[in-house]
N, C-alpha and C positions, 0 to 999 in steps of 0.2 A: 406585689401582684399588680399588673396593669389591666385596667378594664374601663369600659365606658358605661354610660347609663342609657336607658331608653329615651329616645327622642320623642317627647310628648307634644311637640309642636307640629304645625303643618309646613314648616320650613325644612329644606334640606340642610343637613349638617355634614361638614367635611371632617375627615380625620386623616392622620398620617400614621402609617404603619412603619415602624423603624425596625430594622434588623441589622445588627452589627456583627461582623465576624472577621477573623483574620484572613489574609489573602489566600491561604492554603485551603480554606473551607469554601464549598460552593455557595453561591448566592441562592436565595430562595426562588428568585425569578431571574432568568437570563436577561439582565438589563440591556446588554449589548444588542440583543435581538430586537428590542422595542424602541431604543433611543433613535430619534431622528437626526439627520445630518444637521438640521437647523439647531437643535439642542446641543449637539457636539460642538458646533462652532461657537455657540453662546457661552458654554461653560469652559471652553479652552482646554489646554493640555493638562493643567493641574486638576481641574474638575474631573476630567476623564480618568486621570490616575486615581484620584480619591474614590471615585465610583467604580473603578475597575471596568470601564467600558471601552 
């Protein structure tokens, strides 16, 4: 089971939510809708393939 604990500080805390699925399953969020052209350029063709965007 994955979970976090309560942030008891006055500092922001970042987290990464990961969801892995096969290509025939839908993503939880339509990443291709939100990815910027700048990010597409930065991650290149292989990155876009891996992320399916």
